[in-house]
C-alpha positions as CSV (number, residue, x, y, z in Angstrom):
1,M,173.7,159.4,-15.4
2,K,170.8,161.2,-16.8
3,G,167.3,160.2,-15.5
4,I,168.4,158.5,-12.3
5,E,168.5,161.5,-10.0
6,N,165.1,160.5,-8.5
7,Y,165.7,156.8,-8.4
8,T,166.1,155.1,-5.0
9,F,168.6,152.3,-5.3
10,P,168.0,149.2,-3.2
11,V,170.3,148.6,-0.2
12,P,172.7,145.8,-1.0
13,S,172.2,142.6,1.0
14,I,174.5,139.7,1.6
15,G,173.2,136.3,0.6
16,V,174.6,132.7,0.7
17,G,173.9,129.6,-1.4
18,G,174.8,126.0,-0.9
19,I,175.7,123.6,-3.7
20,V,175.2,120.1,-2.6
21,F,175.9,116.9,-4.6
22,N,175.1,113.3,-3.7
23,D,176.9,110.1,-4.6
24,Q,174.6,109.5,-7.5
25,G,175.9,112.6,-9.4
26,Q,172.8,114.7,-8.5
27,I,172.5,118.3,-7.3
28,L,170.1,119.7,-4.8
29,L,167.8,122.3,-6.4
30,I,164.9,124.3,-5.1
31,K,162.2,126.2,-7.0
32,R,161.8,129.7,-5.7
33,N,158.3,130.9,-4.8
34,Q,159.2,134.5,-3.9
35,S,160.8,137.4,-5.6
36,P,163.4,137.8,-6.9
37,A,163.3,135.1,-9.5
38,S,160.1,133.5,-8.4
39,G,159.3,130.4,-10.4
40,L,163.0,129.7,-11.3
41,W,165.2,126.9,-10.0
42,S,168.2,127.6,-7.9
43,I,170.3,126.2,-5.1
44,P,169.1,126.6,-1.5
45,G,170.1,129.9,0.1
46,G,169.1,133.2,1.4
47,K,170.1,136.3,3.3
48,L,172.6,136.5,6.1
49,E,171.0,137.3,9.5
50,P,172.4,139.7,12.1
51,G,175.0,137.9,14.3
52,E,175.3,135.0,11.9
53,S,178.5,133.8,10.1
54,L,178.3,133.1,6.4
55,V,178.8,129.4,7.1
56,E,176.0,129.4,9.7
57,A,173.7,131.1,7.2
58,C,174.5,128.6,4.4
59,Q,173.8,125.6,6.7
60,R,170.7,127.2,8.2
61,E,169.2,128.2,4.8
62,I,169.7,124.7,3.4
63,K,168.0,123.1,6.5
64,E,165.2,125.7,6.4
65,E,164.5,125.2,2.7
66,T,165.0,121.4,2.3
67,G,165.2,119.8,5.8
68,L,168.7,118.6,5.0
69,K,171.8,119.1,7.3
70,V,175.0,120.0,5.6
71,E,178.5,121.2,6.3
72,A,179.8,124.1,4.3
73,I,183.2,123.2,2.8
74,S,184.5,125.9,0.5
75,I,183.5,129.1,-1.3
76,V,183.1,128.4,-5.0
77,A,181.5,131.5,-6.3
78,V,180.7,135.1,-5.5
79,V,178.0,136.7,-7.6
80,E,176.3,140.1,-7.7
81,R,172.7,140.3,-8.8
82,R,170.6,143.4,-9.3
83,I,167.2,142.2,-10.2
84,E,163.5,143.1,-9.6
85,G,164.4,145.9,-7.2
86,F,166.8,143.8,-5.2
87,H,170.6,144.0,-4.9
88,Y,172.4,140.9,-3.6
89,V,176.0,139.9,-3.2
90,I,175.8,136.1,-2.9
91,I,178.5,133.8,-1.6
92,D,178.0,130.2,-2.9
93,Y,179.5,127.3,-0.9
94,L,180.2,123.7,-1.9
95,A,178.5,121.8,1.0
96,S,178.3,118.2,1.9
97,L,175.5,116.2,3.5
98,T,176.2,115.4,7.1
99,D,174.0,112.3,6.9
100,Q,175.5,109.9,4.3
101,E,172.2,108.4,3.5
102,I,170.6,110.1,0.5
103,P,167.7,111.8,2.3
104,M,164.9,113.2,0.2
105,P,164.7,117.0,0.4
106,I,161.3,118.4,1.5
107,A,160.4,121.8,0.3
108,Q,159.9,124.1,3.3
109,S,160.1,127.8,4.2
110,D,160.0,129.9,1.0
111,V,160.5,127.3,-1.7
112,A,157.8,125.6,-3.8
113,E,159.8,122.4,-4.6
114,A,163.0,120.8,-3.6
115,R,164.6,117.8,-5.4
116,W,167.8,116.0,-6.4
117,V,168.4,116.5,-10.1
118,N,170.8,114.5,-12.3
119,L,173.5,116.8,-13.6
120,G,172.8,115.7,-17.2
121,H,169.3,117.2,-16.8
122,V,170.2,120.5,-15.1
123,S,169.8,122.4,-18.5
124,D,166.2,121.2,-18.6
125,Y,165.4,123.4,-15.7
126,A,164.7,127.2,-15.8
127,L,167.6,128.2,-13.6
128,V,168.5,131.6,-12.2
129,E,171.0,133.6,-14.2
130,G,174.5,132.1,-14.3
131,L,173.8,129.1,-12.1
132,E,174.4,126.3,-14.6
133,E,178.1,127.3,-15.2
134,I,178.6,127.6,-11.4
135,I,177.1,124.1,-10.9
136,M,179.3,122.5,-13.5
137,R,182.5,124.1,-12.3
138,T,181.7,123.2,-8.7
139,Y,181.0,119.6,-9.7
140,A,184.5,119.5,-11.3
141,L,185.9,120.8,-8.1
142,H,183.9,118.3,-6.0
143,N,185.4,115.5,-8.1
144,N,188.9,116.8,-7.7
145,P,189.0,118.4,-4.2
146,V,192.8,118.7,-4.3
147,S,192.6,122.1,-6.0
148,G,190.4,125.1,-6.2
149,G,187.9,127.0,-4.1
150,L,188.4,129.2,-1.1
151,C,188.8,127.0,2.0
152,D,188.5,127.5,5.7
153,V,192.1,126.7,6.3
154,Y,192.0,127.6,10.0
155,S,188.6,125.9,10.7
156,T,187.2,129.1,12.2
157,G,184.4,129.6,9.7
158,K,185.6,133.2,9.1
159,D,188.7,133.2,6.8
160,F,188.5,131.5,3.5
161,I,191.7,131.4,1.5
162,L,192.6,129.8,-1.9
163,G,192.9,126.1,-1.3
C-alpha cells in the first residue's frame, strides 16, 4: 500500500462491553468523555487488564463506570474498531443486574453521564458506530433467551459456545 511505509499502526487492544436491560425495557447507556469517541453514547465497557478474564473485565467496567453490579451472561457481538489512532477488538456481553431493584446508574470513572434509556428513544442519542443494531438484536435475544448468543456452557467464564 503506497504511502503507509512510515505509518505506525496502533497495537490492537482487547475491550469488553456490557449490554444491560431493566424490566422497564430500558438499556444502560454511558456518555464517553475520553477518546476514542468522546462525546458519544455507548454501553459501559473498556480494556481488558492483565490477569483478568473477559467476564471479570465486563463486570468490573460496568461497576467502575456506573456503580451497578452485573453478571455477564452471553457474548452477543464481537466488533473491531480502528478509530482516532486506536485499534480495538471488542467483545460485547449481555449482562443482567445482580440487584433486582432498578438502581440508578451514577457516572463514574471515565464517563460523563450514565442513564437508563427507553429503547424507543435510543435513536435520539448520538451512539458509537454500529451500536444501535447490536442493542436491538440483543434485546430480541434478551426477550427470547432460548436461542442465540455464545453462552458459558461450562460455567467457567472461559469458553463461550453457541447456545
